[in-house]
Kinemage of the C-alpha trace (Angstrom):
@kinemage 1
@onewidth
@group {chain A} dominant
@subgroup {mainchain}
@vectorlist {calphas} color= white
{ca met a 1} P 189.667 53.920 130.650
{ca arg a 2} L 190.209 51.238 128.074
{ca tyr a 3} L 192.803 49.518 130.158
{ca lys a 4} L 190.702 49.748 133.281
{ca leu a 5} L 187.997 47.900 131.546
{ca leu a 6} L 190.353 45.236 130.331
{ca ser a 7} L 191.914 44.654 133.725
{ca ala a 8} L 188.550 44.525 135.547
{ca cys a 9} L 186.675 42.267 133.192
{ca leu a 10} L 189.030 40.211 131.052
{ca leu a 11} L 188.216 36.954 132.775
{ca ala a 12} L 184.496 37.721 132.607
{ca ala a 13} L 184.757 38.390 128.877
{ca leu a 14} L 186.825 35.254 128.250
{ca phe a 15} L 184.181 33.163 130.034
{ca phe a 16} L 181.789 33.554 127.106
{ca val a 17} L 184.191 31.823 124.536
{ca ser a 18} L 182.277 28.879 123.104
{ca pro a 19} L 183.171 25.951 120.843
{ca val a 20} L 181.769 27.859 117.894
{ca ala a 21} L 183.342 31.188 118.853
{ca ser a 22} L 186.584 30.833 116.988
{ca ala a 23} L 184.913 32.601 114.069
{ca asp a 24} L 186.702 32.982 110.695
{ca thr a 25} L 186.118 35.833 108.292
{ca gly a 26} L 182.761 34.429 107.194
{ca thr a 27} L 181.321 34.694 110.707
{ca leu a 28} L 180.350 38.134 112.163
{ca val a 29} L 180.163 37.963 116.028
{ca tyr a 30} L 177.655 40.136 117.900
{ca ser a 31} L 176.413 40.052 121.491
{ca phe a 32} L 173.061 40.434 123.244
{ca pro a 33} L 172.144 40.240 126.946
{ca val a 34} L 169.968 37.150 126.539
{ca asn a 35} L 169.363 34.339 123.871
{ca gly a 36} L 167.030 35.274 120.999
{ca gly a 37} L 164.425 33.036 122.270
{ca pro a 38} L 162.554 30.100 120.646
{ca gly a 39} L 162.063 32.167 117.349
{ca asn a 40} L 158.213 32.192 117.357
{ca pro a 41} L 157.331 35.041 114.932
{ca his a 42} L 153.870 35.390 116.471
{ca leu a 43} L 154.790 35.741 120.168
{ca tyr a 44} L 156.655 38.095 122.424
{ca leu a 45} L 159.318 37.725 125.054
{ca pro a 46} L 161.487 35.652 125.400
{ca asn a 47} L 161.382 36.045 121.625
{ca gln a 48} L 163.667 39.000 120.876
{ca phe a 49} L 162.912 41.495 118.159
{ca tyr a 50} L 166.252 41.355 116.424
{ca ala a 51} L 166.127 37.548 116.097
{ca gln a 52} L 162.606 37.489 114.761
{ca met a 53} L 163.505 40.085 112.110
{ca met a 54} L 166.573 37.993 111.141
{ca met a 55} L 164.434 34.935 110.216
{ca tyr a 56} L 161.035 36.291 109.174
{ca asp a 57} L 159.599 38.660 106.609
{ca arg a 58} L 156.458 40.715 106.373
{ca leu a 59} L 154.137 41.423 103.534
{ca val a 60} L 155.368 45.036 103.404
{ca gly a 61} L 158.340 46.803 104.928
{ca tyr a 62} L 159.201 50.291 106.183
{ca ser a 63} L 161.922 52.329 104.447
{ca gly a 64} L 162.669 54.759 107.341
{ca asp a 65} L 161.628 57.846 105.403
{ca gly a 66} L 157.994 57.350 106.116
{ca lys a 67} L 157.267 55.031 103.064
{ca ile a 68} L 155.840 51.513 102.904
{ca val a 69} L 157.833 49.320 100.575
{ca pro a 70} L 157.416 45.850 99.061
{ca glu a 71} L 158.638 42.829 100.935
{ca leu a 72} L 156.855 39.426 100.471
{ca ala a 73} L 154.169 41.330 98.624
{ca glu a 74} L 155.420 42.868 95.405
{ca ser a 75} L 152.438 45.247 95.170
{ca trp a 76} L 148.991 45.792 96.687
{ca asp a 77} L 145.604 47.416 95.926
{ca ile a 78} L 143.269 49.085 98.253
{ca ser a 79} L 139.570 49.285 97.457
{ca asn a 80} L 137.875 52.667 97.127
{ca asp a 81} L 136.109 52.284 100.460
{ca gly a 82} L 139.341 51.444 102.266
{ca leu a 83} L 138.143 48.021 103.489
{ca val a 84} L 139.873 45.563 101.191
{ca tyr a 85} L 143.651 45.157 100.749
{ca thr a 86} L 144.747 42.818 97.973
{ca phe a 87} L 148.369 41.784 98.128
{ca his a 88} L 150.107 40.313 95.123
{ca leu a 89} L 152.756 37.977 96.480
{ca arg a 90} L 156.266 37.703 95.251
{ca pro a 91} L 156.711 34.568 93.051
{ca asn a 92} L 159.267 31.795 93.627
{ca val a 93} L 159.826 32.571 97.302
{ca lys a 94} L 160.639 29.639 99.616
{ca phe a 95} L 161.001 29.236 103.264
{ca ser a 96} L 164.420 28.267 104.430
{ca asp a 97} L 163.283 24.596 104.669
{ca gly a 98} L 162.274 24.650 100.857
{ca thr a 99} L 158.533 24.968 101.500
{ca pro a 100} L 157.003 27.272 98.965
{ca phe a 101} L 155.678 30.643 100.223
{ca asp a 102} L 152.270 31.318 98.737
{ca ser a 103} L 148.812 32.576 99.724
{ca ala a 104} L 148.015 29.324 101.513
{ca ala a 105} L 151.038 29.874 103.800
{ca val a 106} L 149.869 33.406 104.438
{ca val a 107} L 146.361 32.291 105.361
{ca lys a 108} L 147.738 29.585 107.645
{ca asn a 109} L 149.787 32.215 109.467
{ca phe a 110} L 146.861 34.644 109.722
{ca asp a 111} L 144.659 31.809 111.061
{ca ser a 112} L 147.124 31.253 113.878
{ca ile a 113} L 147.703 34.976 114.524
{ca met a 114} L 143.947 35.649 114.695
{ca ala a 115} L 143.353 32.725 116.929
{ca asn a 116} L 145.439 34.708 119.514
{ca arg a 117} L 143.730 37.951 118.563
{ca glu a 118} L 143.377 39.246 122.096
{ca arg a 119} L 147.114 39.091 122.730
{ca his a 120} L 147.809 41.102 119.658
{ca ser a 121} L 145.088 43.673 120.108
{ca trp a 122} L 147.445 46.270 121.299
{ca gln a 123} L 147.933 46.824 117.484
{ca glu a 124} L 144.787 48.335 116.021
{ca ile a 125} L 145.059 46.459 112.702
{ca thr a 126} L 144.225 43.232 114.715
{ca asn a 127} L 140.999 44.639 115.848
{ca arg a 128} L 140.089 45.827 112.350
{ca ile a 129} L 140.710 42.588 110.517
{ca glu a 130} L 137.361 40.887 109.587
{ca lys a 131} L 138.317 38.314 106.969
{ca trp a 132} L 141.529 36.893 105.381
{ca glu a 133} L 141.568 34.636 102.345
{ca ala a 134} L 143.533 33.358 99.338
{ca asp a 135} L 142.364 34.718 96.011
{ca gly a 136} L 144.677 32.687 93.817
{ca pro a 137} L 148.002 31.014 94.570
{ca leu a 138} L 149.863 34.397 94.816
{ca thr a 139} L 147.052 36.679 95.825
{ca phe a 140} L 146.079 37.363 99.450
{ca lys a 141} L 142.974 39.493 100.400
{ca leu a 142} L 142.557 41.125 103.772
{ca thr a 143} L 139.112 42.666 104.579
{ca leu a 144} L 138.624 45.198 107.416
{ca asn a 145} L 135.510 45.971 109.343
{ca ala a 146} L 136.113 49.682 109.050
{ca pro a 147} L 138.584 51.913 107.186
{ca tyr a 148} L 141.992 52.228 108.828
{ca ser a 149} L 144.558 54.124 106.894
{ca pro a 150} L 147.585 53.165 109.090
{ca ala a 151} L 146.920 49.519 108.220
{ca leu a 152} L 150.078 48.995 106.176
{ca tyr a 153} L 152.275 50.565 108.790
{ca asp a 154} L 150.856 48.164 111.360
{ca leu a 155} L 151.582 45.178 108.948
{ca ala a 156} L 155.152 46.572 108.652
{ca ala a 157} L 155.727 46.409 112.361
{ca phe a 158} L 158.124 44.191 114.220
{ca arg a 159} L 155.617 41.457 115.114
{ca pro a 160} L 153.317 39.438 114.906
{ca tyr a 161} L 152.591 39.737 111.127
{ca arg a 162} L 155.543 37.674 110.020
{ca phe a 163} L 155.472 34.247 108.292
{ca leu a 164} L 156.466 30.819 109.591
{ca ser a 165} L 156.869 27.723 107.328
{ca pro a 166} L 153.695 25.665 107.353
{ca ala a 167} L 155.931 22.630 108.099
{ca ala a 168} L 157.067 24.259 111.350
{ca phe a 169} L 153.580 24.747 112.876
{ca pro a 170} L 152.590 22.583 115.824
{ca asp a 171} L 150.060 19.876 115.066
{ca ser a 172} L 147.266 22.008 116.521
{ca gly a 173} L 148.099 24.762 114.061
{ca leu a 174} L 148.225 27.312 116.916
{ca thr a 175} L 151.590 28.936 117.212
{ca ala a 176} L 150.557 30.422 120.646
{ca glu a 177} L 151.284 26.890 121.800
{ca gly a 178} L 154.785 26.888 120.361
{ca ile a 179} L 156.446 25.960 117.050
{ca lys a 180} L 158.357 23.010 115.865
{ca ala a 181} L 161.315 25.061 114.566
{ca pro a 182} L 162.035 28.747 113.666
{ca ile a 183} L 161.727 28.581 109.916
{ca gly a 184} L 160.986 31.685 107.868
{ca thr a 185} L 161.713 33.349 104.463
{ca gly a 186} L 164.242 35.836 105.945
{ca pro a 187} L 167.968 36.146 105.282
{ca trp a 188} L 169.094 34.031 108.183
{ca lys a 189} L 168.223 30.648 109.766
{ca leu a 190} L 169.057 29.534 113.280
{ca val a 191} L 171.295 26.398 113.295
{ca glu a 192} L 172.544 26.178 116.815
{ca ser a 193} L 171.798 27.561 120.207
{ca ala a 194} L 173.092 27.058 123.769
{ca pro a 195} L 171.090 28.672 126.658
{ca asn a 196} L 172.889 31.604 128.204
{ca glu a 197} L 175.822 31.091 125.840
{ca phe a 198} L 175.170 31.769 122.165
{ca asp a 199} L 172.859 31.554 119.099
{ca leu a 200} L 174.435 30.752 115.637
{ca tyr a 201} L 172.767 31.827 112.436
{ca glu a 202} L 173.682 30.799 108.973
{ca arg a 203} L 172.846 32.562 105.719
{ca asn a 204} L 169.702 31.335 104.164
{ca glu a 205} L 170.774 30.302 100.670
{ca leu a 206} L 167.203 30.162 99.595
{ca tyr a 207} L 166.566 33.858 100.431
{ca trp a 208} L 164.482 35.631 97.801
{ca gly a 209} L 166.387 38.927 98.129
{ca lys a 210} L 170.000 39.967 98.044
{ca lys a 211} L 171.963 37.353 99.870
{ca pro a 212} L 173.690 38.381 103.132
{ca asn a 213} L 177.336 39.424 102.882
{ca ser a 214} L 178.345 37.265 105.777
{ca glu a 215} L 178.040 33.408 105.948
{ca lys a 216} L 177.256 33.273 109.613
{ca ile a 217} L 176.157 35.453 112.593
{ca leu a 218} L 177.300 34.315 115.961
{ca ile a 219} L 175.471 36.031 118.857
{ca lys a 220} L 177.027 35.584 122.199
{ca val a 221} L 175.184 36.051 125.364
{ca ile a 222} L 176.850 38.817 127.320
{ca pro a 223} L 174.493 40.389 129.950
{ca glu a 224} L 176.779 43.073 131.190
{ca pro a 225} L 177.566 46.221 129.161
{ca leu a 226} L 181.035 46.463 130.757
{ca thr a 227} L 181.888 42.874 129.724
{ca arg a 228} L 180.660 43.676 126.225
{ca ala a 229} L 182.992 46.630 125.918
{ca val a 230} L 185.900 44.438 126.898
{ca ala a 231} L 184.829 41.810 124.481
{ca ile a 232} L 185.216 44.142 121.523
{ca glu a 233} L 188.640 45.142 122.703
{ca thr a 234} L 189.761 41.539 123.043
{ca gly a 235} L 188.368 40.575 119.628
{ca glu a 236} L 185.757 38.212 121.095
{ca ile a 237} L 183.030 40.182 119.301
{ca asp a 238} L 183.172 42.286 116.186
{ca leu a 239} L 180.263 44.737 116.668
{ca ile a 240} L 178.312 46.617 119.240
{ca leu a 241} L 175.041 48.205 117.913
{ca gly a 242} L 171.924 49.092 119.675
{ca his a 243} L 170.445 50.945 122.664
{ca gly a 244} L 171.690 50.088 126.119
{ca gln a 245} L 174.303 47.727 124.711
{ca ile a 246} L 177.269 49.781 126.057
{ca ser a 247} L 177.766 52.482 128.619
{ca tyr a 248} L 178.156 56.013 127.375
{ca asp a 249} L 181.422 56.535 129.015
{ca ala a 250} L 182.822 53.405 127.327
{ca phe a 251} L 181.402 54.611 124.031
{ca asp a 252} L 182.849 57.935 124.412
{ca ser a 253} L 186.249 56.308 125.136
{ca phe a 254} L 186.004 54.255 121.893
{ca ser a 255} L 185.020 57.254 119.905
{ca lys a 256} L 188.381 58.964 120.851
{ca asp a 257} L 190.430 55.930 119.876
{ca asn a 258} L 191.412 55.750 116.279
{ca arg a 259} L 191.444 52.033 116.326
{ca tyr a 260} L 187.668 52.049 116.413
{ca val a 261} L 184.878 53.334 114.305
{ca thr a 262} L 181.873 54.683 116.194
{ca ser a 263} L 178.608 56.183 114.942
{ca val a 264} L 175.227 57.355 116.300
{ca ser a 265} L 172.017 56.906 114.531
{ca lys a 266} L 169.287 59.386 113.752
{ca pro a 267} L 166.454 59.798 116.347
{ca met a 268} L 164.723 56.392 116.610
{ca ala a 269} L 162.373 56.928 119.584
{ca thr a 270} L 162.040 58.881 122.860
{ca gln a 271} L 163.294 57.709 126.286
{ca thr a 272} L 160.803 58.816 128.876
{ca ile a 273} L 160.017 58.054 132.555
{ca ala a 274} L 156.393 56.889 132.775
{ca ile a 275} L 154.614 57.857 135.955
{ca asn a 276} L 151.739 55.729 137.501
{ca thr a 277} L 148.937 58.208 138.069
{ca gly a 278} L 146.992 55.730 140.085
{ca lys a 279} L 149.542 54.832 142.791
{ca phe a 280} L 150.564 56.782 145.804
{ca pro a 281} L 152.433 59.196 145.770
{ca thr a 282} L 152.484 59.816 142.015
{ca asp a 283} L 148.700 59.881 141.992
{ca asp a 284} L 149.226 63.429 143.259
{ca lys a 285} L 149.486 65.746 140.231
{ca ser a 286} L 151.693 68.160 142.168
{ca val a 287} L 154.282 65.374 142.577
{ca arg a 288} L 154.132 64.600 138.917
{ca leu a 289} L 154.685 68.212 138.023
{ca ala a 290} L 157.534 68.464 140.433
{ca leu a 291} L 159.165 65.562 138.681
{ca gln a 292} L 158.906 67.471 135.449
{ca tyr a 293} L 160.597 70.536 136.983
{ca val a 294} L 163.495 68.690 138.710
{ca ile a 295} L 164.997 67.100 135.595
{ca asp a 296} L 167.995 68.937 134.295
{ca arg a 297} L 168.176 67.325 130.729
{ca asp a 298} L 171.339 69.215 129.690
{ca asp a 299} L 173.087 67.909 132.818
{ca ile a 300} L 171.998 64.375 132.052
{ca ile a 301} L 172.950 64.640 128.394
{ca lys a 302} L 176.371 65.782 129.273
{ca gly a 303} L 177.058 63.920 132.431
{ca leu a 304} L 175.449 60.640 131.714
{ca phe a 305} L 175.399 60.347 127.917
{ca met a 306} L 178.559 62.261 127.138
{ca asn a 307} L 176.574 64.425 124.662
{ca his a 308} L 175.925 61.441 122.490
{ca gln a 309} L 172.159 61.833 122.776
{ca asp a 310} L 169.835 64.944 122.406
{ca pro a 311} L 167.353 66.029 125.072
{ca ala a 312} L 163.699 65.384 124.617
{ca tyr a 313} L 160.800 67.525 125.866
{ca phe a 314} L 157.833 65.551 124.547
{ca tyr a 315} L 156.489 62.019 124.379
{ca cys a 316} L 156.927 61.763 120.624
{ca his a 317} L 159.790 63.293 118.656
{ca pro a 318} L 158.608 66.203 116.472
{ca ser a 319} L 160.107 64.495 113.431
{ca phe a 320} L 157.507 61.651 113.529
{ca pro a 321} L 154.245 61.923 111.695
{ca tyr a 322} L 151.583 64.086 113.485
{ca cys a 323} L 154.076 64.877 116.291
{ca asp a 324} L 155.193 68.391 115.608
{ca leu a 325} L 152.639 69.762 118.026
{ca asn a 326} L 154.169 73.039 119.348
{ca leu a 327} L 153.409 72.075 122.957
{ca thr a 328} L 155.090 74.172 125.730
{ca pro a 329} L 157.834 72.194 127.366
{ca tyr a 330} L 158.169 71.993 131.202
{ca pro a 331} L 161.198 74.047 132.462
{ca phe a 332} L 163.985 72.917 134.608
{ca asp a 333} L 163.285 74.824 137.777
{ca leu a 334} L 164.062 73.532 141.271
{ca glu a 335} L 162.428 76.550 142.893
{ca leu a 336} L 159.174 75.894 141.089
{ca ala a 337} L 159.344 72.225 141.989
{ca ala a 338} L 159.724 73.189 145.692
{ca lys a 339} L 156.964 75.669 145.472
{ca thr a 340} L 154.604 73.179 143.839
{ca leu a 341} L 155.324 70.546 146.530
{ca asp a 342} L 155.106 73.154 149.355
{ca glu a 343} L 151.643 74.325 148.145
{ca ala a 344} L 150.465 70.687 148.003
{ca gly a 345} L 151.470 70.031 151.614
{ca trp a 346} L 154.714 68.220 150.910
{ca lys a 347} L 156.994 69.903 153.476
{ca leu a 348} L 160.667 69.403 154.090
{ca pro a 349} L 161.229 68.815 157.813
{ca glu a 350} L 163.798 70.919 159.554
{ca gly a 351} L 167.201 69.285 159.075
{ca gly a 352} L 165.668 66.668 156.864
{ca lys a 353} L 166.317 65.787 153.189
{ca val a 354} L 163.047 64.025 152.300
{ca arg a 355} L 159.691 65.792 152.125
{ca glu a 356} L 156.752 64.545 154.090
{ca lys a 357} L 153.002 64.835 154.031
{ca asp a 358} L 150.610 63.503 156.666
{ca gly a 359} L 153.401 61.477 158.256
{ca lys a 360} L 154.421 59.791 154.911
{ca lys a 361} L 157.716 60.478 153.193
{ca leu a 362} L 157.909 61.470 149.553
{ca glu a 363} L 159.662 58.248 148.456
{ca ile a 364} L 159.109 56.950 144.997
{ca pro a 365} L 160.268 53.571 143.576
{ca phe a 366} L 161.843 53.797 140.168
{ca ser a 367} L 161.923 50.446 138.148
{ca tyr a 368} L 164.300 49.772 135.286
{ca ser a 369} L 165.868 46.908 133.372
{ca gly a 370} L 169.099 46.097 135.204
{ca thr a 371} L 170.720 44.774 132.004
{ca asp a 372} L 170.355 48.054 130.130
{ca ala a 373} L 173.264 50.375 130.712
{ca ser a 374} L 171.454 53.576 129.619
{ca gln a 375} L 168.471 52.840 131.893
{ca lys a 376} L 170.707 52.400 134.810
{ca ser a 377} L 172.517 55.690 134.133
{ca leu a 378} L 169.187 57.512 133.607
{ca ala a 379} L 167.788 56.227 136.821
{ca glu a 380} L 170.813 57.166 138.856
{ca gly a 381} L 170.939 60.630 137.373
{ca phe a 382} L 167.198 61.283 137.904
{ca gln a 383} L 167.628 60.040 141.567
{ca ser a 384} L 170.381 62.692 142.092
{ca gln a 385} L 168.368 65.412 140.581
{ca ala a 386} L 165.087 64.715 142.287
{ca gly a 387} L 166.906 64.513 145.643
{ca lys a 388} L 167.761 68.239 145.370
{ca ala a 389} L 164.016 69.014 145.699
{ca gly a 390} L 163.476 66.697 148.656
{ca ile a 391} L 162.180 63.691 146.535
{ca ala a 392} L 163.649 60.360 147.379
{ca ile a 393} L 163.835 58.079 144.366
{ca ile a 394} L 164.254 54.441 145.376
{ca leu a 395} L 166.161 52.543 142.605
{ca gln a 396} L 164.721 49.076 141.654
{ca pro a 397} L 166.840 47.307 138.977
{ca glu a 398} L 165.030 44.248 137.747
{ca glu a 399} L 165.605 41.231 135.427
{ca pro a 400} L 164.137 41.713 131.911
{ca asp a 401} L 161.201 39.257 132.493
{ca thr a 402} L 160.383 40.657 135.897
{ca phe a 403} L 160.503 44.159 134.511
{ca leu a 404} L 158.103 43.291 131.779
{ca ser a 405} L 155.733 41.581 134.163
{ca his a 406} L 155.576 44.545 136.554
{ca thr a 407} L 154.943 47.045 133.750
{ca arg a 408} L 152.125 44.872 132.380
{ca glu a 409} L 150.546 44.670 135.836
{ca gly a 410} L 151.053 48.342 136.649
{ca asn a 411} L 153.222 47.370 139.645
{ca phe a 412} L 155.427 50.497 139.434
{ca asn a 413} L 155.451 54.186 140.338
{ca leu a 414} L 158.183 55.307 138.008
{ca val a 415} L 159.452 53.205 135.158
{ca thr a 416} L 161.675 53.720 132.107
{ca arg a 417} L 159.615 53.841 129.048
{ca arg a 418} L 161.028 53.899 125.534
{ca thr a 419} L 158.446 54.769 122.858
{ca tyr a 420} L 157.849 52.484 119.971
{ca gly a 421} L 159.576 54.534 117.214
{ca ser a 422} L 158.850 53.964 113.584
{ca pro a 423} L 156.715 52.561 111.916
{ca leu a 424} L 154.333 52.418 114.890
{ca glu a 425} L 154.686 55.871 116.404
{ca pro a 426} L 152.447 57.539 117.200
{ca val a 427} L 149.240 55.755 115.886
{ca ala a 428} L 149.809 52.267 117.183
{ca ala a 429} L 151.399 53.643 120.419
{ca leu a 430} L 148.199 55.564 121.071
{ca ser a 431} L 146.177 52.458 120.238
{ca gly a 432} L 147.994 50.366 122.876
{ca met a 433} L 147.209 52.955 125.591
{ca arg a 434} L 143.717 51.581 125.814
{ca arg a 435} L 144.922 48.031 126.590
{ca pro a 436} L 145.013 46.980 130.225
{ca thr a 437} L 148.241 45.172 129.976
{ca asp a 438} L 150.025 48.120 128.391
{ca ile a 439} L 152.470 50.165 130.402
{ca asp a 440} L 150.872 53.453 129.068
{ca tyr a 441} L 147.384 52.243 130.232
{ca his a 442} L 148.592 51.807 133.814
{ca ser a 443} L 150.457 55.220 133.705
{ca gln a 444} L 147.180 56.910 132.680
{ca ala a 445} L 144.636 54.832 134.599
{ca gly a 446} L 144.537 57.136 137.634
{ca leu a 447} L 143.490 60.221 135.531
{ca gln a 448} L 139.921 61.344 135.787
{ca arg a 449} L 140.339 62.094 131.985
{ca lys a 450} L 141.303 58.570 131.067
{ca pro a 451} L 137.890 57.794 129.573
{ca glu a 452} L 138.169 60.897 127.499
{ca ile a 453} L 141.682 59.999 126.320
{ca asp a 454} L 140.501 56.493 125.235
{ca glu a 455} L 137.419 57.933 123.481
{ca lys a 456} L 139.628 60.275 121.480
{ca ile a 457} L 141.999 57.462 120.617
{ca thr a 458} L 139.145 55.436 119.365
{ca arg a 459} L 137.863 58.204 117.199
{ca met a 460} L 141.325 58.969 115.896
{ca leu a 461} L 141.863 55.409 114.751
{ca ser a 462} L 138.628 55.493 112.783
{ca ala a 463} L 139.160 58.909 111.247
{ca val a 464} L 139.539 58.874 107.448
{ca asp a 465} L 140.247 62.575 107.158
{ca glu a 466} L 143.928 63.320 107.792
{ca lys a 467} L 143.129 66.689 109.410
{ca glu a 468} L 140.667 64.998 111.897
{ca arg a 469} L 143.281 62.419 112.745
{ca ala a 470} L 145.988 64.971 113.370
{ca gly a 471} L 143.650 67.147 115.361
{ca leu a 472} L 142.701 64.244 117.639
{ca ile a 473} L 146.387 63.227 118.174
{ca arg a 474} L 147.185 66.719 119.171
{ca glu a 475} L 144.318 66.737 121.661
{ca ile a 476} L 145.412 63.399 123.207
{ca met a 477} L 149.056 64.456 123.400
{ca gln a 478} L 148.072 67.861 125.007
{ca ile a 479} L 146.138 66.021 127.792
{ca leu a 480} L 148.910 63.677 128.483
{ca his a 481} L 151.330 66.589 128.590
{ca asp a 482} L 149.103 68.696 130.861
{ca glu a 483} L 148.651 65.775 133.226
{ca ala a 484} L 152.418 65.293 133.441
{ca val a 485} L 152.165 61.493 132.875
{ca tyr a 486} L 155.585 61.207 131.270
{ca val a 487} L 158.911 62.830 131.876
{ca pro a 488} L 160.650 62.856 128.434
{ca val a 489} L 164.419 62.618 128.914
{ca his a 490} L 166.263 62.145 125.708
{ca val a 491} L 165.976 61.186 122.159
{ca val a 492} L 166.878 57.512 121.583
{ca ala a 493} L 169.658 57.211 119.025
{ca leu a 494} L 171.515 53.920 118.621
{ca leu a 495} L 175.275 53.563 119.222
{ca glu a 496} L 177.654 51.548 117.115
{ca val a 497} L 181.206 50.376 117.680
{ca his a 498} L 183.511 48.184 115.521
{ca arg a 499} L 187.267 47.878 115.053
{ca arg a 500} L 188.591 49.946 112.204
{ca gly a 501} L 189.272 47.999 109.074
{ca glu a 502} L 187.469 44.819 110.072
{ca leu a 503} L 183.900 45.380 108.934
{ca glu a 504} L 182.180 46.982 106.039
{ca gly a 505} L 178.526 47.834 105.348
{ca val a 506} L 177.868 48.726 108.936
{ca gly a 507} L 174.764 50.880 109.423
{ca phe a 508} L 171.436 51.253 111.066
{ca ala a 509} L 168.052 49.898 110.341
{ca pro a 510} L 164.927 52.129 110.166
{ca asn a 511} L 163.819 51.168 113.596
{ca val a 512} L 165.272 50.792 117.107
{ca tyr a 513} L 165.069 47.050 117.319
{ca glu a 514} L 166.611 45.577 114.179
{ca val a 515} L 170.236 45.036 113.441
{ca pro a 516} L 170.921 44.939 109.681
{ca phe a 517} L 173.310 42.099 109.706
{ca ala a 518} L 172.692 41.262 106.039
{ca gln a 519} L 174.368 44.296 104.657
{ca met a 520} L 177.525 43.730 106.822
{ca lys a 521} L 180.717 41.848 106.027
{ca lys a 522} L 183.671 40.822 108.096
{ca leu a 523} L 187.005 41.666 106.401
{ca lys a 524} L 189.394 39.938 108.747
């Protein structure tokens, strides 16, 4: 297979060679489907998660074992009533432009984030913040309007609570309008970028923590997973790491070749298919139930993912906090799917392949990101399996921006939906379900029990007692499971490939979006 890849795509791979691509041993070369974006730490696409995390730090981090750890704050205190968080900032920290990091810089960033509060309200901490202020040069105080025990986990999230140099703010002070330059306290700084070609990062020599092992990170824009696989064979890139970066058959081929090192991460999130409960024909619960019964996860795991992922049966992986719920999984049962549809009036015409009801065919559009190899494989596999029950799945690959826009607007029937993963799952994930621009909101909007779900989420977020919070989470998840809103497919574990003997320190971050470049070093 390796040679087929090479012969098919060598010219396409070589197309991405850029003037800065002749990297020496100090430059580690990675690839991504698009540029990292303008590098605004307080906004979303086209700003990419991994790029924001390279340049910007948080007050607190997440260790991956469920613990909150110091980052820009060395320590913190929480008042007895749970309303006031006092952060003691790390001394002698500077932004990559030399500007001191202090409480005034933190306040300036919070001013801008809170000015765009509505955009960030998917994260419950945003709705709970009442006041933010400096209490000395290296002390920052955050006051909430009600107790919220997951507050530190929200602050440890991917965005927007990261810190831009005051010198890089626009004259208006509102980063929602853009920034002058992407300048943070993180281990890397962006030094060159060419649209649709590459982004070049250099080590931030002013970084407060352990300096990165590599001098530079060159990230080439390679949209196609097949071309990316060829690029690592030809030596054009050094590393493949992430979800959807490479097809599973290519990964399987590399895993059997001693010239490469491959690895699979622990469970990071869950890949589901979200179903729009308010749009025909998936507003019919019998159709949603049939979609649960038609999926043969073992076949998908073996045939599409080459046994490099594990099956998932629930929205949240049981290893996440509050998520070991002992729910009853839906079985793979084509006969039950057929019976469910027959009883609901969806009949298969004599000699036909697609069920019909009231003169309408059971055709369901399925939207997914066309640049993500795993989403494409999943959509095609599900299409094949659903067809066996007389359900026609219409595949709709979309560009990333279009895909995001359609999910925000609820313009879908079926859509690939990867859960947040740590540190936001499940609490922040549930919080976002109440937001009208959230994919989960649109998935649930057609349910008669949607007001009940939202009311339980609101109570759960305010719960101080852990047992009460856990109980409400279970009730919410039970409703979503009973209403067949999501088809869980597989656990999301990241894939990694590099050439043997050429890199050291390769590993995975605690979340699905970050690439821990700082710990890696190119040997030759």
